[in-house]
C-alpha positions in Angstrom: 13.2 -54.1 7.6 11.4 -54.9 10.8 8.1 -56.5 11.2 6.3 -59.8 11.2 4.8 -60.1 7.7 5.9 -61.4 4.4 7.2 -58.5 2.2 5.7 -58.3 -1.3 8.4 -57.0 -3.7 8.3 -55.6 -7.2 10.6 -58.4 -8.5 9.3 -61.2 -10.6 9.8 -64.6 -9.1 12.1 -66.9 -11.1 13.6 -70.0 -9.5 16.7 -69.9 -11.7 17.3 -66.2 -11.9 20.1 -65.9 -9.4 21.8 -69.1 -10.6 22.1 -67.5 -14.1 23.8 -64.3 -12.8 27.5 -63.7 -13.6 29.2 -64.4 -10.3 32.6 -63.2 -11.5 31.4 -59.6 -11.1 30.1 -57.7 -8.1 26.5 -56.8 -8.6 25.2 -53.7 -6.7 21.5 -53.6 -6.2 20.6 -56.6 -8.4 17.5 -56.3 -10.4 14.9 -59.1 -10.5 14.2 -61.4 -13.4 12.6 -60.3 -16.7 10.1 -63.1 -16.6 8.3 -65.2 -13.9 9.3 -68.8 -13.7 7.7 -71.0 -11.0 7.5 -74.8 -11.5 4.7 -74.9 -8.9 2.6 -72.4 -10.9 4.0 -72.4 -14.5 1.1 -70.4 -16.0 0.9 -67.7 -13.4 2.9 -64.5 -13.1 4.3 -64.4 -9.6 6.3 -61.7 -7.7 8.9 -62.3 -5.0 7.6 -62.4 -1.5 10.3 -62.6 1.2 10.8 -62.6 4.9 8.4 -64.5 7.1 5.3 -63.9 9.2 3.6 -64.5 12.5 1.6 -67.3 10.9 4.7 -69.4 10.0 5.1 -72.8 11.5 7.8 -75.3 10.6 5.2 -77.8 9.4 4.0 -75.6 6.5 6.1 -72.5 6.2 9.1 -72.1 3.9 11.3 -70.1 6.3 11.4 -67.6 9.1 14.6 -65.9 7.8 14.4 -62.4 6.3 16.3 -63.8 3.2 13.6 -66.5 2.6 11.8 -66.0 -0.8 8.9 -67.5 -2.5 6.6 -66.7 -5.4 3.1 -65.3 -5.0 0.5 -64.0 -7.4 0.1 -60.2 -7.3 -3.6 -60.5 -6.6 -3.1 -62.6 -3.5 -4.4 -61.1 -0.3 -3.5 -62.0 3.3 -3.3 -60.5 6.7 0.4 -61.5 7.0 1.7 -60.0 3.7 2.7 -56.4 3.4 5.1 -54.1 1.6 7.5 -51.3 2.6 7.8 -47.8 1.4 11.0 -45.9 0.9 11.7 -42.2 1.2 15.0 -40.4 0.8 16.1 -37.8 3.3 15.7 -35.3 0.5 12.0 -36.2 0.1 11.3 -35.9 3.8 13.1 -32.5 4.1 11.2 -31.1 1.1 7.9 -32.3 2.4 8.5 -30.6 5.8 9.3 -27.3 4.1 6.2 -27.3 1.9 3.7 -28.1 4.7 
């Protein structure tokens, strides 16, 4: 992914989810947690927001790395938060032939 915004994902944010996974097995395309768990907002359902944005500064931003993650409420709005869409080659080819 390229860009300069935080990416809002479909996964629920859970601070202990990856610590609880079985590390003795290789996990392909790991799924997110079944429930939200954020000590900062224990009564709020949060989704994973990852990446970084043009508004990050070391004095108040969690990270500039693409692997950085934090929880955010789904109803949050910001000019430095986005999402990505995914299309398979099959979807693109079929779309071109039907237009």
